N, C-alpha and C positions, 0 to 999 in steps of 0.2 A: 548322455548330458544329463548337467547337476541342475539342481532344482534352478536353481537361479536363472538358469537358461530358459525353460519355461516359460517362468515367470515374463522374461525379458519378451520370450515371444509373442506370449500374448501381449504384452502393454505397447508393442510399438506395431501391430499389426494394425493395418490400414482401414479405416471408416470403421473402425469396431472399439468403440468408447467403453471407458470405465466402468458405466451401469449395467450396459451388456456383460462385461467381463464378469464382474459382480454375479449377474444372474446363473454364469453357467459355472460359477466358482462354487455356490450354493449349491445349485443340482448336482457336481461330480466331487467335490469336494477337492482340488489345484488344478494347477495350471497342466500338470502331469498325465492327468487322466482326459481331460480336456484335449491336449495334443493326439490322445489316443485315440479318441471316436473320431468316426470316419464321416459320420453326419449328425450334425448337432440340432436342436431347436431354435435357430435363427432360420432371420431371410434368406432367399436366395442371394441378394448382395454381399452380406456378410460371411455363410458359408464360400463364396468364392473368393472372397478377402483371405478367412483360413487357410484355403485349401493351397494359395497361391502364398502365402507368408511360408507356409510348410515347406513349399520346396524350393524357397529360394535361404533356408534355414540356416545353411553355410553360409551366404554372402549377407545377412542379416547379424549373425554372430560376428563375422569379419569384420565386419561395417563397425562394430559394438566395441569391437577388441580395440580400434584404433583411435577409440574417442578421445584415449587418455594424452595422448596425444597432441589434444588439441586442448588439452586441461578441464575436461568435463569428467566427472565421479557420475555414478546411476545408483541408485537401488534403489528396492522393491519389498514389499513389506513383510518378508519375510526376513529381511536385516535389520544388524542390530542398531543402526545409524537412520533405519526410517523414522521420520517424527511421530512420535505416540497418539500429538494431537490430530493428525488425519487417520489416525486407524479407526476410531471412535466418529468419523463423519459417515455418511450413507453410503457413498461412493467413494473411497479412499483410490488415488492414481495409481493403476498397476504397477509401473514405473515411474521414477522420479529420475531427472537430471540437476544437473546444479554445475555451477564453476562459482568457486568461492565455499561458503560452508552454509549449513543447515541451519535456521534459527536453534539454538541451543536449548534442551529441555528443562533445563532451570531455573532460565531467563523467562519473562513474564510478555506477554508482547502486545502489539495493539495494531490494529488496521488501519492506515487512515486514508478514506477515500471519496471520491466526490468529482467535480463539473471540472472537464479538461478546460474548456472554454469556462473560467474561473472570474472572478470580478476581484479587482486590489485584494479587496476587504477579504475574500475567500483566501488568496493566496498569502494574505498576514496570516493567517490563522491556521494556515496549513505547516506555514514556517512555524510560527508559535508551538504549535501541538506536537509538531516534530522536533522542536530541538529542544520543547521540556520533555519530553514523553525519554528522549535518549538522557539527560539531564540527569533523570531516574534511573536508567540504569534497562530502561523499557525497551525491549527491539520492535523498530516499525517496519509494517508489513504495508505493503503495495502494487499495485500495476504499473510500476516506470513509465506513467503514462504522459500525459502533459497534462499540464492545470495541475490539480490539488498533489494525485500521485505523487509527481514528480520535485515539488514542492514542498511538501512534508519530510522526503525523503534522503533529497540535496541538505534540509534544514540539519536536522538526525543525524547525519554522517561530518555537517559541519561543524555538530556540536560535542565530533568524537565519541559517537552512537554506531552501532548496529542495525542494517537496515536491510532485510532481503524485497529484491523483486519478481515479482510472476510474472510471468510472457507467458501470451499467447503464442507463442512461436518455438523458434527449438533456440537457448542457450547458447548459441554461437552468434547470434540477430542480436541487435541492439538495436530494437523498435518502441517509439520514433527513432529516428538516426540522431535528431536532436537532443534526442536525452543519453549517446552517447558518452560524451563525461561522467554524467551518474551513474552508466552502467559499469564502466571503468572501474566509478569506485565502492559502488556494489560487490562488485569480486573481492577488491583487498579488504572490505569494511561491511562484508555481511556477506551478500551470495544474489544469485538470478538463477530460478527453479524456474524447471517446465516439468509437465508429463509430455511433451513431444518432442521429437528426438532431434537430434542437430541437423541443421539441412532444413527444418518444417517451417515453409513461411508463413506470416502472420496472418493469416487466414480469419474472418471475418465471425464463422459461427465457433472457433475457438478461443475468443473471449468470454463468451459467457460459462465457456465451460472453467476456463483459467480462477472464473472468481471464486467456485466454491471451495480451492485451495486457501486462497488471498483469507477467505474466512474463516475455511478451516484451519490454520497455520497462529490465527489471531486467539488470543483469549477475550479480547472485545473489538469493538466493533465501532469506530469513530465515524460520524458520515459531517463533512463542512459544509459543500456546498451540492445540488441538484437542483434540477429541475424533476415537477411533475411526473415524468416521461421518462426513464435513462438508463443507463446499464448501470446504474449504482444501486440502484433498485433492484437487480435480479442478485445482487450480492448480499442486500439486508433482507431478503426474502431468503437466500440458502444460509447467512449466520442465523437466523429464527429456528429454521430447521432442525440448524446444527445445535442450537443448545445457546449460540453466542449470546452474549449482552449488546444491545446498539445504544449507542449513544448519539443525537441530532445536534447540531448547534442552530438556535433557533437564527433566521433573518425576517429583513421587511416583507410586510404584507405586500407590500407592491411590487417587490424583486421577483421576477421568476425564477431568478440560482436560486432562491430558497423556498420557494413553491416546496418543492422534494422532503429539505429539512422539515420546516413547519408541519408536513403533511404525516410525517413521520410520529411528530412529537404529539401530534393528536391523536395518533394509533398507540398509544403507549411508550415509543420509546424515551429513553433519560434525555433529560436535556443536558446540552454540554457546557457549562459557565463555564469552565474550569478545568488545568488538566490536575486538580485536586478530586476533582470530579472522579475522573478513570485510575490515577492510584488508591483512590478509596478503595473501591471496586477490587482494584487487583492485589488490593493490603500491601501496597510498598508504599515508603515510606517518602515525602515528599518534601525536597531541597530546600523550595522555595520554601516551607513552613517557619523556619527556625532561621538563622542569619539574616540570609540574604536580603527575605521578607525588610525588615527590618530598618536593614542599609539603604535600601529604597524610599522606605517613609520619612529619614532622616533627611536626605537629600531633597527629595521633595520641600518637606518643610524649610530646605536654607535657598530656594528659591523667592527672585523678586518679584513684586508684585506684579510687572513687566512681562516677566517669564512665566508666571502664573495665567496670566491672562492671552499669551498669546498660546501656552499649552490648552487653554480653556474651549479656543477656537477653535482646534484640528480634533481632528476623528481618526480611523484608519482608511478613508476615501480621502484620493490625493485632491488636496486644494492649487490652486494657482499663488502668487505671492497676491494679486493684485486682490481675490477674495478675502485673503487673512489680512491686506491692509483696510477692506470697507467694516470685516465684522470686530477687528481689534482699534483701527482709527490712526494707528501708526503709519510713517514716512516709508518709504520704499529705504532708505538709509539704518534706519532707526530698527525696523524691523528687522532687516538681513544681519544687524548685529547681534539680536538676541535671538533669531532663527541662531546662528550660528551655537552663540554658548548653548543654546538646547540640546544641537546638534555634538556638540563636542563632550554632555555630558550624559548622552547619550539617552535622550526625553522623545527626540525627534531626528527625524533623517528625512534626506532630500529623495526624492526619485525626477523621473525623466522631465522635461517643461519646464523645468523651476519650480515644480511641484511639489507639498511636504506633507509628508504625516507623522502622525502619533505612533512611536515605537510600539513594538509589540512588548 
């Protein structure tokens, strides 16, 4: 067997995680030496799992060699293409599978995470940061989950950028199924990545494990919306343990979806006020700081008094036409024309049910 075969064997042994593998590698020096041991300082269950994987080694390697036909690649820490960022975390994955690519070492990366059941404001901000990070050439890392993760990644891809989804299942599965279109786009415009071999189902305990890879692949972590107690906090704690910087988007004091972010800020997380905060930390040029920003300022100055009045009445939270009418005093016909003109110039956008929001 080759060195990579031993790494693969250790990485796909069931019920045997990266932390346990790291302890044995520290003790014995290499996967090959771990393989040669008849008895290891592990629990009885783990010893049985290791023994079973030894007996099925030929079957495991044959299965692995068939992954290429599914468009699946894999790497381990001794490979040149193994992400250098992950080598610096406490428990790097022993083996890493992917469809698509891995984040380029030379490009900056930012993880964007948050609540699955987010508010419209949270969605708007996730899309805004995903889009603007991509526009600055920063790769967006997230978990391809519903809510903030998926919105940020979709926006980054729509802006022509790269994004990478870290999965809690095999890379041959689109989970959740509703995000299959995103999954397909990630494969062609970035990649989907997992430490779990193809065919592995999305079990609940996999997701806290995959979160360390999300933060490990990122140079900085952005939290858009989070409840006081949530899986997002696990990723934040892992990011801090890995030495990553954390930004949190402040929210309203009476909004449960902002409790987690406000608490992080109280504990020392940087306040996220715009993409410039992140780009400055990453030492990446902010494309909006030049001509683009000036053009938008000139067009705003050219708005009519009626357009400015309506724009002041809007926010990033959806408002129905009747509510906007009450705030501005315009009739339905007049207001509809003003909103249409603002929509055409990119200042507002309609959402479902006759509601409007200010564009990000």
